[in-house]
DOFI-639124 format. One line per 2 residues: number of its first residue (from 1); their letters; for each residue y, x, z of C-alpha. Coordinates in nm, 2 decimals. Example, Ala and Ser with C-alpha at 12.3 -4.5 7.8 and 13.67 -1.06 7.14 Angstrom:
% residues 2
1) AS) -0.45,1.23,0.78; -0.11,1.37,0.71 .
% end
This chain:
% residues 375
1) MS) 4.15,-4.29,8.68; 4.34,-3.99,8.57 .
3) SF) 4.32,-3.77,8.24; 4.12,-3.50,8.17 .
5) TV) 4.07,-3.26,7.93; 3.68,-3.26,7.71 .
7) VH) 3.61,-2.91,7.52; 3.34,-2.96,7.22 .
9) VI) 3.21,-2.65,7.09; 3.04,-2.67,6.80 .
11) SA) 2.90,-2.43,6.53; 2.96,-2.61,6.18 .
13) ED) 3.12,-2.50,5.85; 3.10,-2.93,5.72 .
15) VF) 3.14,-3.26,5.85; 2.77,-3.41,5.88 .
17) GP) 2.65,-3.66,6.11; 2.73,-3.48,6.47 .
19) EK) 3.04,-3.34,6.33; 3.15,-3.71,6.23 .
21) TT) 3.03,-3.83,6.57; 3.21,-3.56,6.78 .
23) IN) 3.55,-3.65,6.57; 3.57,-4.00,6.66 .
25) EC) 3.41,-3.92,7.02; 3.80,-3.69,7.03 .
27) LW) 3.96,-3.98,6.88; 3.83,-4.23,7.14 .
29) LN) 3.91,-3.99,7.43; 4.26,-3.93,7.29 .
31) NK) 4.34,-4.35,7.31; 4.21,-4.35,7.67 .
33) NC) 4.48,-4.06,7.73; 4.23,-3.84,7.72 .
35) RC) 4.26,-3.48,7.59; 3.97,-3.40,7.34 .
37) IV) 3.93,-3.05,7.20; 3.71,-2.92,6.92 .
39) IN) 3.63,-2.55,6.97; 3.43,-2.39,6.64 .
41) IW) 3.23,-2.11,6.62; 3.18,-2.02,6.28 .
43) ND) 3.22,-1.69,6.05; 3.52,-1.81,5.84 .
45) EN) 3.81,-2.02,6.03; 3.89,-2.20,5.67 .
47) VP) 3.63,-2.42,5.64; 3.62,-2.78,5.56 .
49) IR) 3.56,-2.96,5.91; 3.89,-2.74,6.02 .
51) AK) 4.09,-2.94,5.74; 3.90,-3.25,5.82 .
53) AE) 3.95,-3.28,6.19; 4.32,-3.17,6.14 .
55) KA) 4.36,-3.46,5.91; 4.22,-3.71,6.19 .
57) GV) 4.41,-3.61,6.42; 4.21,-3.43,6.64 .
59) EY) 4.30,-3.09,6.83; 4.11,-2.77,6.65 .
61) IS) 4.02,-2.41,6.76; 3.83,-2.15,6.55 .
63) LV) 3.65,-1.92,6.69; 3.55,-1.65,6.45 .
65) SV) 3.21,-1.52,6.50; 3.16,-1.19,6.29 .
67) RR) 2.78,-1.20,6.33; 2.52,-1.41,6.43 .
69) LD) 2.54,-1.34,6.78; 2.87,-1.26,6.84 .
71) LK) 2.89,-1.18,7.25; 3.21,-1.10,7.26 .
73) LI) 3.30,-1.46,7.18; 3.16,-1.55,7.54 .
75) SR) 3.48,-1.43,7.68; 3.73,-1.54,7.42 .
77) LK) 3.54,-1.88,7.47; 3.58,-1.89,7.83 .
79) SL) 3.97,-1.78,7.79; 4.00,-2.09,7.57 .
81) LQ) 3.85,-2.33,7.81; 4.04,-2.20,8.10 .
83) SN) 4.32,-2.19,7.97; 4.33,-2.53,7.85 .
85) KC) 4.22,-2.65,8.20; 3.87,-2.78,8.08 .
87) QL) 3.69,-2.97,8.29; 3.40,-3.06,8.08 .
89) VH) 3.22,-2.88,7.79; 3.02,-3.08,7.54 .
91) SH) 2.79,-2.86,7.31; 2.62,-2.94,7.03 .
93) GY) 2.35,-2.69,6.87; 2.15,-2.44,6.98 .
95) KA) 2.45,-2.12,6.94; 2.73,-2.37,7.12 .
97) DL) 2.44,-2.45,7.37; 2.40,-2.07,7.43 .
99) FT) 2.79,-1.93,7.43; 2.88,-2.29,7.62 .
101) YL) 2.66,-2.14,7.90; 2.74,-1.81,7.91 .
103) AT) 3.11,-1.90,7.96; 3.09,-2.17,8.19 .
105) RK) 2.89,-1.93,8.46; 3.01,-1.91,8.80 .
107) TS) 3.29,-2.15,8.69; 3.33,-2.53,8.81 .
109) IK) 3.35,-2.63,8.44; 3.09,-2.91,8.38 .
111) RV) 2.85,-2.85,8.08; 2.68,-3.13,7.88 .
113) TT) 2.51,-3.12,7.58; 2.30,-3.37,7.33 .
115) IH) 2.02,-3.34,7.13; 2.06,-3.43,6.79 .
117) GW) 1.79,-3.29,6.67; 1.58,-2.98,6.58 .
119) TS) 1.53,-2.86,6.20; 1.30,-2.59,6.28 .
121) ED) 1.26,-2.51,5.94; 1.14,-2.12,5.99 .
123) VK) 1.01,-1.85,6.30; 1.37,-1.75,6.37 .
125) VL) 1.51,-2.13,6.41; 1.20,-2.24,6.58 .
127) VY) 1.29,-1.90,6.88; 1.66,-2.02,6.90 .
129) EW) 1.52,-2.38,6.94; 1.29,-2.26,7.21 .
131) LQ) 1.55,-2.06,7.39; 1.80,-2.37,7.35 .
133) SK) 1.54,-2.57,7.57; 1.54,-2.31,7.86 .
135) VW) 1.93,-2.29,7.86; 1.89,-2.70,7.89 .
137) RL) 1.77,-2.64,8.21; 2.08,-2.54,8.33 .
139) FD) 2.31,-2.80,8.21; 2.41,-3.08,8.41 .
141) RV) 2.33,-3.35,8.21; 2.12,-3.36,7.85 .
143) YA) 2.21,-3.67,7.65; 1.92,-3.73,7.37 .
145) VS) 1.98,-4.00,7.08; 1.65,-4.12,7.10 .
147) QG) 1.37,-4.16,7.32; 1.13,-3.96,7.12 .
149) YF) 1.37,-3.67,7.15; 1.43,-3.77,7.50 .
151) DI) 1.05,-3.76,7.53; 1.01,-3.46,7.39 .
153) AI) 1.30,-3.25,7.66; 1.10,-3.38,7.93 .
155) KK) 0.79,-3.23,7.79; 0.99,-2.86,7.76 .
157) KI) 1.05,-2.94,8.12; 1.41,-3.03,8.13 .
159) SS) 1.47,-3.23,8.46; 1.47,-3.66,8.42 .
161) SK) 1.74,-3.61,8.67; 1.96,-3.47,8.39 .
163) MR) 1.82,-3.67,8.08; 2.04,-3.95,7.95 .
165) LI) 1.93,-4.16,7.65; 2.25,-4.29,7.46 .
167) YN) 2.20,-4.38,7.13; 2.41,-4.24,6.82 .
169) GI) 2.70,-4.54,6.76; 2.88,-4.64,6.43 .
171) IV) 3.26,-4.77,6.45; 3.24,-5.12,6.38 .
173) DN) 3.55,-5.38,6.30; 3.43,-5.72,6.46 .
175) AK) 3.75,-5.87,6.32; 3.67,-5.75,5.98 .
177) EF) 3.43,-6.00,5.76; 3.19,-5.83,5.57 .
179) MR) 3.28,-5.84,5.19; 2.98,-5.78,4.95 .
181) PD) 3.14,-5.51,4.74; 3.11,-5.47,4.34 .
183) KK) 2.80,-5.29,4.29; 2.83,-5.21,3.95 .
185) QA) 3.18,-5.08,3.96; 3.12,-4.86,4.25 .
187) KV) 2.87,-4.71,3.99; 3.08,-4.66,3.75 .
189) SF) 3.29,-4.49,4.00; 3.00,-4.20,4.00 .
191) SL) 2.90,-4.23,3.65; 2.62,-4.43,3.69 .
193) DP) 2.47,-4.72,3.50; 2.61,-5.04,3.66 .
195) DK) 2.30,-5.24,3.56; 2.03,-5.06,3.71 .
197) FL) 1.91,-5.04,4.08; 2.07,-4.75,4.27 .
199) VS) 1.83,-4.58,4.54; 2.03,-4.30,4.73 .
201) II) 1.90,-4.01,4.98; 2.18,-3.88,5.17 .
203) GR) 2.24,-3.54,5.36; 2.21,-3.18,5.34 .
205) LS) 1.96,-3.03,5.08; 1.74,-2.89,5.34 .
207) IE) 1.38,-2.83,5.36; 1.33,-3.06,5.65 .
209) KG) 1.54,-3.36,5.45; 1.21,-3.39,5.28 .
211) HD) 1.39,-3.44,4.91; 1.11,-3.29,4.75 .
213) MF) 0.91,-3.62,4.86; 1.20,-3.84,4.76 .
215) VS) 1.15,-3.67,4.40; 0.78,-3.76,4.41 .
217) VA) 0.85,-4.14,4.53; 1.16,-4.15,4.22 .
219) AE) 0.86,-4.05,3.99; 0.61,-4.30,4.11 .
221) VL) 0.85,-4.59,4.07; 0.97,-4.49,3.74 .
223) SQ) 0.63,-4.50,3.62; 0.61,-4.87,3.65 .
225) SD) 1.01,-4.97,3.67; 1.26,-4.85,3.44 .
227) NV) 1.57,-5.07,3.57; 1.65,-4.83,3.89 .
229) QF) 1.77,-4.46,3.91; 1.79,-4.24,4.20 .
231) AI) 2.11,-4.01,4.37; 2.09,-3.72,4.61 .
233) VG) 2.40,-3.72,4.75; 2.47,-3.38,4.92 .
235) DG) 2.47,-2.99,4.87; 2.23,-2.72,5.00 .
237) VQ) 1.99,-2.45,4.95; 1.68,-2.67,4.77 .
239) QA) 1.90,-2.80,4.47; 1.76,-2.53,4.24 .
241) AL) 1.40,-2.61,4.36; 1.46,-2.99,4.34 .
243) KK) 1.62,-2.94,3.99; 1.28,-2.78,3.88 .
245) QI) 1.07,-3.02,4.09; 1.29,-3.32,3.86 .
247) ES) 1.21,-3.14,3.52; 0.88,-3.09,3.54 .
249) LG) 0.85,-3.45,3.62; 1.03,-3.57,3.32 .
251) IE) 1.26,-3.77,3.51; 1.57,-3.60,3.51 .
253) DH) 1.75,-3.85,3.29; 1.67,-4.15,3.60 .
255) VF) 1.79,-3.89,3.90; 2.11,-3.78,3.96 .
257) FL) 2.31,-3.50,4.16; 2.62,-3.63,4.34 .
259) GH) 2.67,-3.35,4.56; 2.87,-3.36,4.89 .
261) CD) 3.06,-3.71,4.91; 3.38,-3.77,5.10 .
263) QM) 3.36,-4.17,4.96; 3.15,-4.25,5.17 .
265) QL) 3.21,-4.61,5.16; 3.23,-4.63,4.79 .
267) LY) 2.91,-4.47,4.82; 2.74,-4.74,5.04 .
269) DA) 2.94,-4.99,4.76; 2.74,-4.87,4.49 .
271) TD) 2.41,-4.80,4.65; 2.12,-5.05,4.68 .
273) AV) 1.87,-4.91,4.89; 1.87,-4.59,5.13 .
275) AI) 1.55,-4.35,5.18; 1.49,-4.16,5.44 .
277) CS) 1.22,-3.89,5.34; 1.28,-3.68,5.66 .
279) HR) 1.02,-3.44,5.81; 1.23,-3.44,6.16 .
281) EG) 1.52,-3.65,6.24; 1.74,-3.74,6.55 .
283) LP) 1.87,-4.09,6.51; 2.06,-4.04,6.19 .
285) NV) 2.41,-4.15,6.14; 2.31,-4.20,5.76 .
287) LL) 2.07,-4.52,5.88; 2.30,-4.69,6.10 .
289) EA) 2.60,-4.66,5.85; 2.34,-4.79,5.57 .
291) ML) 2.25,-5.07,5.76; 2.59,-5.18,5.86 .
293) NE) 2.69,-5.23,5.52; 2.39,-5.42,5.43 .
295) VP) 2.22,-5.18,5.25; 1.84,-5.15,5.30 .
297) VV) 1.64,-4.87,5.42; 1.31,-4.72,5.36 .
299) SL) 1.24,-4.48,5.61; 0.94,-4.21,5.69 .
301) KV) 0.83,-4.33,6.07; 1.06,-4.03,6.23 .
303) GG) 1.25,-3.93,6.51; 1.45,-4.24,6.64 .
305) VP) 1.44,-4.45,6.34; 1.16,-4.68,6.47 .
307) EV) 1.41,-4.79,6.76; 1.62,-4.90,6.53 .
309) IE) 1.44,-5.07,6.24; 1.25,-5.38,6.28 .
311) DG) 1.01,-5.34,6.01; 1.04,-5.57,5.72 .
313) KN) 1.30,-5.74,5.94; 1.61,-5.52,5.90 .
315) GL) 1.47,-5.25,5.70; 1.11,-5.10,5.58 .
317) IV) 0.91,-4.83,5.75; 0.63,-4.62,5.62 .
319) SG) 0.40,-4.44,5.84; 0.18,-4.14,5.74 .
321) GK) 0.42,-4.01,5.48; 0.23,-4.17,5.17 .
323) IE) 0.44,-4.16,4.85; 0.25,-4.47,4.70 .
325) EF) 0.34,-4.67,5.01; 0.72,-4.57,4.99 .
327) AS) 0.72,-4.64,4.62; 0.56,-5.00,4.66 .
329) KL) 0.80,-5.07,4.95; 1.11,-4.96,4.73 .
331) RQ) 0.99,-5.17,4.39; 0.94,-5.49,4.66 .
333) LI) 1.34,-5.42,4.75; 1.40,-5.39,4.33 .
335) TD) 1.20,-5.73,4.27; 1.23,-5.95,4.57 .
337) KE) 1.60,-6.07,4.58; 1.52,-6.31,4.85 .
339) FY) 1.37,-6.05,5.09; 1.65,-5.80,4.98 .
341) MS) 1.92,-6.07,5.11; 1.71,-6.16,5.40 .
343) LS) 1.68,-5.79,5.49; 1.99,-5.67,5.41 .
345) QD) 2.18,-5.96,5.64; 1.96,-5.86,5.92 .
347) AR) 2.03,-5.48,5.94; 2.39,-5.55,5.95 .
349) KR) 2.34,-5.78,6.27; 2.11,-5.51,6.43 .
351) II) 2.37,-5.27,6.45; 2.65,-5.46,6.56 .
353) NN) 2.47,-5.60,6.82; 2.32,-5.28,6.94 .
355) FS) 2.43,-4.97,6.79; 2.81,-4.99,6.83 .
357) FE) 3.02,-4.69,6.88; 3.21,-4.87,7.11 .
359) KR) 2.88,-4.88,7.36; 2.79,-4.53,7.29 .
361) MT) 3.15,-4.44,7.40; 3.14,-4.65,7.72 .
363) SI) 2.85,-4.47,7.81; 2.94,-4.13,7.77 .
365) YE) 3.30,-4.19,7.90; 3.14,-4.27,8.25 .
367) EY) 2.90,-3.98,8.23; 3.20,-3.79,8.20 .
369) VT) 3.37,-3.97,8.47; 3.09,-3.95,8.68 .
371) LI) 3.05,-3.59,8.65; 3.37,-3.47,8.71 .
373) GG) 3.43,-3.67,9.04; 3.64,-3.93,8.94 .
375) V) 3.95,-3.64,8.88 .
% end
């Protein structure tokens, strides 16, 4: 078929899981001789995601919003879509979904969205998410990254004929043999103790990510083990509260804030285990990335995580959010080297066989072609 133009509409300041997926999708489509553009609705055009998208070679347009719900942007977005001969818009998040719908009404442009997950951290966001679910009914396709979110969307009365389950995927270089990293050297790069087991939690410091539980788990592990250290990777509004919690528990010499990290490969090289303590998740890229890098994951039973991890085979799942159980499973990784190696190797195989980015994008591409009509 001939090429077509897809526009991703987002609202983001920096690159996290959904934004990383979007950038990689654009590059994949470009290699298919299709044009892919990112339009970012934000209150400042000079934000980190712009530099990162442009560095990656992705066509990027900034749409500056002067207020939270700047309705003047609707006509500007519509004009950009039409002038770039867009045939399909893929939006991400409640703000992008709403503006995409309003800008594409009474046009022939197809509109799709992805359910990456909900934060639901306050009443205002809950209202936005309620409105978002209403808007989805007017989209041509709604993609869920996990069966759990697929089922939630159905309960929100999204037509099953519009729903598709398409798991997140990660870029896998099948031609490259996995080389076990020098973890000691990698830890030194982050000014960490090279001889201590490193448990990392990776993601923005927002309430739904459960960093407070991570700190409590760290204290529980440290009460019985002194050969372990903990890293909090990311920035956000919860940092001050977390520092206060860490100091109150007296573990400030064992828990380290690494901030936002652009050297993710080096971080996985340094990390011995990844913890996921989120209250809500879709299908976190951190989970897939860690497993691909043979870094075992201990996670709460949340979102699409149980659809990836087979408990005790390629990762560990904690049901019910119990701090003692979470700490116990981390200790098992620290003390049982044979179990650790088996878990980490099976984790990599699981991702390669089932969650490759190529597999995801093949499904997405086929969806786009069907919707556009063969062009």
